[in-house]
N, C-alpha and C positions, 0 to 999 in steps of 0.2 A: 668678283664681279658678281653683281646682282642675278644674273641670269643662272648661273650655277647655284648660287644660293637659294633661289626660288626652286629650282629643280631638287635640291636637298630637302628643302622644307616640304615640298609636295611628297618626296618619296617617304619622308618620316611620317607624313600624314596617312600615306598608304599602310604603313606598318601599323600605326595607331589605330586606324579603323579596321584593320585586319584582326587586331587583339580585341576589338570591341564586338567584331563580327563573331570570334570565336566564343567571347562570354556570352553572347545571344544565343549560340547554337547550343552551348553548355546547358543553359537556363531552359531552353525549349525541349532539348533532349531529356532533362529531368523534370520536367513539369508533372509527371505523375509519381515521381519518387519520394517515399515517405520520409519526411524530417529534412527534405533537401532544402538549403538556404541560397537564394540566387545571388549572383555577381553582377554587380553593375560596372561600369567603366568611367572612370576620371580621366580627363585630358589635361596635361600640364603643359604649358609653354615655356620652353627655354631659349634663352636669347645669346645672341652673339655679341652685337653691337647696339647699344641704345642711348642716345644722347639728344638733346634738344634739337639737332640738326641732322643727326644720321640714325637710322633704323636698319641695321643690317638683318637679314632674313635668318631667322632662328629655326627652331625644330619643335616638334610636339611629341609627346610621350604618353601612351595609354597606361595608366594603372588601375588595377582591380579595385573595386569598391565592394568589399564584402557587407552583406546584409544579412547578419546572423541573428539580429535583435528584433526582425519583424516576424510576427508569428502567422503560421499558414493556418489553412481552416481545418479546425477539429471536426472530424466525422466519426460517427459511431460505427463500430465494428463488432462482428458476432464472436470475435476472439476475447475470450474472458480475461486474457493476460494483457490485453492492449491498453497501453498508457500514454496520454497526452499531456503535456504541460500547457497550462493556460497562464500566460505571463512570461516572466523572464526566468531563465536558467536551463539546466541541461541535465540529462541523466549521466551519472558516472558509469563508465563501461569499460570492460577489459578486453584486449585482443589476444587470442590463444596464439602461442608460438611452437607448440610441440605436444607431445603427448609421452607421459611415461607410465607402463602398465595401465593402459586405458584409462588413466587420469590425466585432465588436460593441464599443460603448464601455461603460464601467462607472461605476456611482456610485462616488465616493469613499469614502462610508461603508462600514465593514466590517461585514458581517453574519455571524452565527452560527447554527447550525441542528442538529438532530438527525436531519431528514429524509435518510436515505442512499440513497434509491432512484434513484441516478445512472444516466444513460445518455448516449451520446455523440451529440450533434447533428449537424448536416449540416457545421458548421465543425470538427468534431473537439473541441469541448469536452465537459467533462463536466457534465451539468446534472440537477437533481433534478425531480420532478414539479411542484414550485412555481416552476420557472423560475430558481432559483439556481445559480449556477456554482461548483463546487467550486475551492477555492484550495488550493495545495500548495507545497512548497519545491521549487524547480527543482534538477534533477541535470545536471551536465556530463557531455554524451555522451562526452567524451573521457577524463577522468579517473575519473568516477564519483562525484566528491565533491558533497555535499548543501550548497546555499547556504541556510542557516537564517537568512539577514538579509533574504530576500526572501519574500513570499507573493503569489502571483498566479495566476488562473485556469489549470488544467491543460488544455492543448490537445496533441492528438496531431497533429504535423506531420510526423514522421519517418516517412513512409510506405514509405521504401525503404531496404534495410539494404545499404550499400555493400560491394562485395566486399573480401576481405582476402588479400592475397596470401601464399602458404605461405614460412615462414621457418624454421619447426622441424618435424622429423619424428621422432618416437621410435619405435624399433624394439624389439620384445622378441621372439626366437625362439630356436630351438635349431637349431644347424648340426650333422648328425650326425658321430660321430667317425669313422664308417666309411660314407661316402656310397655309396648304389647307383648314382648317377649323377653326373657332374660335367661341366660346372658346374651349379650350382643357381641357379635363377632366381626372383625374387620382385618383384612390382610394388608401387608405392607411388604412390597418387592423391594430386596436388598441385594448387593453383589459381594461376594467374597474376594479376597486378594488375587485370585485367578481369574476373576471376571465372571464366575458362575453365578447364576441367578438363583435366589433361595427366597421363601416366603415366611415371614414373620407373621403369626395371626395373634391379634389382640383380643381379649376375651374381657368383656365389661360385664360385670354383675352389681346391680345396685343395692347397696347396704342399707340404706336410708334415703330420705327424699333428697337431700344434697350430698350423698357420699356414695363412691363408686370404687368396687375393687377391681384391680386389673391383673390379670395373669397373661402370660405369653407361652407360644410354643414356636419353634424354628423347625420348618418342614415336618411338621406333624408331631415333633417331639417336645413335650411340656418342658419349659425352662423352671427351674427351681425357684421359688419365691413369688411374692407378691406385693403390690404397692395400693395404696390408697389415694384417691384423688377427690378432694372436697371442694364445694362450690358455694360462692356467697351467697347470703340470704338478704342482703342489702341492709342489714341493721347496722346502727351507727358503729364505727371502727372496724366493719367488715368490708370485703371487696363488694362491689355491685352485684345485684342478684344475677345468678347464672354464670358468672364468671368465676374462674379458678381462684380459690382462696388457700389451697395447700395441697402438697404433695409430700406424702409419707411413705416410708418403707425400711424395714429392717433388713431386706435382702438386696436391694437395688441401690445405686447412688442417686440422691435426689438434690433439687436445686435449694438453695437456702429459704428458710421460711419467709412468707410474706411480712413486709414491714410497713404497717400504716403511717401515712404521713410522708413516705418516701415517694417523691414525685417522679423518680426516674422509673422508666419501665424495667420491672423485675421478671426474669424470665422464670418460666415454670417448666422443669423438665425431669426425668429420670434416666438413668444410665445403666446398661447392663453388658455383660460379656457374652458372647455366644461361639461355640466351636462348630464350624461348618465342615470340619474334617480336613483342613489345610494344612495342618500342623501348628497353627498358632490360634490363639483365642481373639477373636474380634471385639474390640469395645464399639458399642454404639450408643449415641445419645438421642432419644426419643423427646422432642420438644413440642410442648403444648402450646406455645405462644408466651404470654406475659400475665402475671397475675392481674386481676382486675380489668382486662380487656377482652373484648369479643372477638378479635382477631384471629385466635387460635381455638383451643377446646372450650365448648361451652355446655350449659345445660339450661335449655329452655323448654318452653311448653311443647308438647307433642307426644307422638307414640311410637315414631320411627327414626332410626339412627340415619342422620344426613351427613354424608361427607362433603366437605366444601373444598378441601385442598390438601394434597399429600406430595411432598418432594423428597428426595433423598440425593445424597452427593456422590454415590457409587456410580462407576462408569464400566461398562463391558469393554472388552477388547475391540479395537476399530481397525480396519484396513484403510489406506489411502483411497480418497476419492477424487479429488479434485485441487485445483489451487486457484485463489481468486485473490484480487487486489481490492484496497479500499482507498477512498480519497486522502485518507491521513498518510497513505504511504505503507501501510501496514501490508505484508505478504502472508496470505492465511492460507495454511493446508487444512483442508476437510476431510472428514473421515466419515465411514459409513455408519458409525455410531451416534451420529448426531453431534459429535465434538468437533473442535475446531482449535487450531494452535498458530499463533504468529510466529513465523520463523525469522523474520527480517522486516525492516523498514527502509522503504526508498527514499533517499534524500534528494533535494533539488540542490544543483550547484550553480552559483552564480559568479559572474565576474564584473569587473568595474566596466571593462571594455570588450563585451564579447564579439565586436566586429574585428577584433584585433587577434582572435584566436587563429592557430595555424591550422588550416584544413588539412583532412587526411582522407584516405579511401573510406567508401563506405559511409557517407554522411556524417563522419566523425571529426573531431577537433582534437587538439592538444593545446595545452597553454602556453602563451609566449610572454615575453619581457612586456609587450604591450597591452596584453589582455588583463595583467594583474593577478593577484593571488586568487586561486579557486576557494569558494568558501560553500561548504556543504551546510545545508540548513534543512529543517522540517518543511515539508511542503506548506505553503501560504504563510510562512514567517519571516521577517527580516527582509522584505523585498521579493522573496523566493515566489515562483508561481505556484499555482495549486495544481492538483493531480485530478485528470479526467479518466475514469476508469472504463474500460471497454470500449476505448476510442484511441484514435490515431491522428497524428498532425500530418496534414497534407504538405507538400511542396509550398514555400510562399511565392512562386512564380506566378505572374499574372500574363497569360498567352497574349492578350489584346495588347498589353504595353510592350512585350517582347517583339511584336510585329512591327509596331510603331518605331522602335528603335532600330529594327532591322531595315525599314524603309530609309530612315535618316542616315544611317551607317552606308546603305549602298549609294544614297546620293552623294553622301560626303566623299566616299571611295572613288566614285565616277568623277567627280569634280577634281579631285587629286589626280587621277590619270590624266585629265585635260590639261592640268598644269603641267604635267611632266612633258605631254606631247607638245604643247604648245611652246615650252622653254626649249625643247630639243628642235623646233622648227625656226625659233628665233637664233639658236646657236648656229644652225646650219646657214641661215641667212648671213650672219655675220662671217662665217667661214667663206661663203660665196663672194663676199666683197673683195677677196684677194684676186679673183679672176676677172 
């Protein structure tokens, strides 16, 4: 009977609108949730009988319409570890399921999220507000190579930057052609294998117009030996005037002699060994630039020594200072000695159909048969979104739109209740016909 059919259809409408109302309520409640993706509602018509002459009342069913591929607003934050994805993709995250000896254990299931409000917890892991651990590709601390075959929770464990002994010193200066005093002294600070600072003193004495003798001392103790550094005169077959033309020594290692006609830059240097009392002899190479070029050590007009640049590759020990992120996805640990180290790289994981991901607690998702295979890519490559540092992605819920849906759902629900009460009245009238 069509009255019963109409009543059943209206009841299914009430159920469907209730589901829609629940989705709207979920969206409104999570309008301020970081990385939340809204849920719209699809209504599907189910038939009983439908021919050219007969149409039996059917039913309507509400199904969720997940909107995971629509980006929320990206806003800046004072959290230096905050990350947002501009474009497609998700962060790979892990869920803690226990702890052994104060070390967390993780669910084998891989999770994905757009909630990038990460912070460092007590164990040095990067965790978002929902408690998920950020995963990344590990970086070899020695080679700097990224291992893209492994994804694991990022943990800051390298809280000390080990000292690096100085092996290379590069000097850029001008020795005056007519020095006011001789010898000329200049100091170079270097580090030993324990990270202790030492001073190498260079003593320059002019032997002739274009020839200088170099002797050295370490922390005030003279090093045995000397070297001669010659400068070009500009004559045919020589290096340009004022640039290094030769380095000679019977005590120290020196660079190969200048080869006229060789267009490649030929380095000029000397090497020596010094004992800083660490138990081992430390080799150091002192670079003067290149033969025939004015970018290193020169001898031009003047009476005063002029230091233009001085660098060395030694590093003192450093303690952990902070962690920062880069747009490339590099997770960088900074130390108080001015050094930094990349410990991991954050990939962006994409899916063919992100709307088919299975939703989980805490703004997280898991892969499903409908979503396709997860593909971890470097940020900004192969369709993956780019990373925005010190930022977070807000919910993609539009409150004004949700209120409009709320009004429509309310009116549709009221109309279905009217259908039910009217059908009930008509049935009652039919029953009253027996009396």
